[in-house]
N, C-alpha and C positions, 0 to 999 in steps of 0.2 A: 835891598837890596837890589840892583838891576839885573836881570834875567842874564841879558847872553854875562856877565861877572860870573854867575853860578857854572853856567856850561858856555865859557868862552867860541867849541866850535858850532853852537846852537841853531838850529835849526834854517831853512832856506824860507824867504816868503814864499805863501800861500797868494796866490795869483788871483785870482777871482772874475770871468766875461761875464756880461748881459745870457751869451749861451754856453755856458757853466752850468751843467746837470746838481743838482745844490746836494742830494746826495751822493755823490762821490766827491764836493770839493769835503761833505760833510764827516767823508771816511778818514781823508787825507788831513782833515784837522783835529780827528782821536785816533789816529794811528800818532801824527805830533804828537802831541800831547801826552798823549801815554808813555812817549820815547823821553819825551827831552819838560813834561811838564808846563810849556804855554808854545804857545803859536803865535805869528803874524802872519794877519792873511790882508788882504791890498787889494780893494776895489775900486775902481775908479769909472764915475758916470752912475743916475739913479736907475739902470737894469743890473749891473754887476754888487750896485752895493746889495736890493733884493735879494737875486744869490746865496751872495756871503752871509747877512742877514739869516733867511733860511733854511743853510748849511750849520750858522752856531746853532742853532733850534734845535735840526737833528741831530746834531755832532754831542750834543748836551745828555738824550736823549740815549745815545748810544754808548755816552761812558759813560751815562748816571747806573747804569747793568754792570762797572768794574768802580762803584763809588767815589765817583769823582763830579765834584758840581765845576761847571765852569760860571768866568763871566765874562764880559768884554767889556771893553771901553776903547769907545770910538775915540778919533782922532784926525783933524788936516796934516798935509806934510805937503811937501812940494816934490813933483817928478818928474824927473826930467824922462821924453819921452821920445826912443830913439827915430830920425826920418826928418 
């Protein structure tokens, strides 16, 4: 089942930049997963992907306290950038 079908007003995409603090992103990911049972994270560029992966590892630790295990499935998508 598509997660959006289960939660039609699903969470916003968590956008990560190379300058994002991985612990702050991890907290956002954990909070969204606790509420919606899934999260979508977007990162453009090597530095942003690095921060996102670190945040996912940290979020996994945060959620393990609640006995929630997470996995992530990376994929490429086309993104329209303003400007």
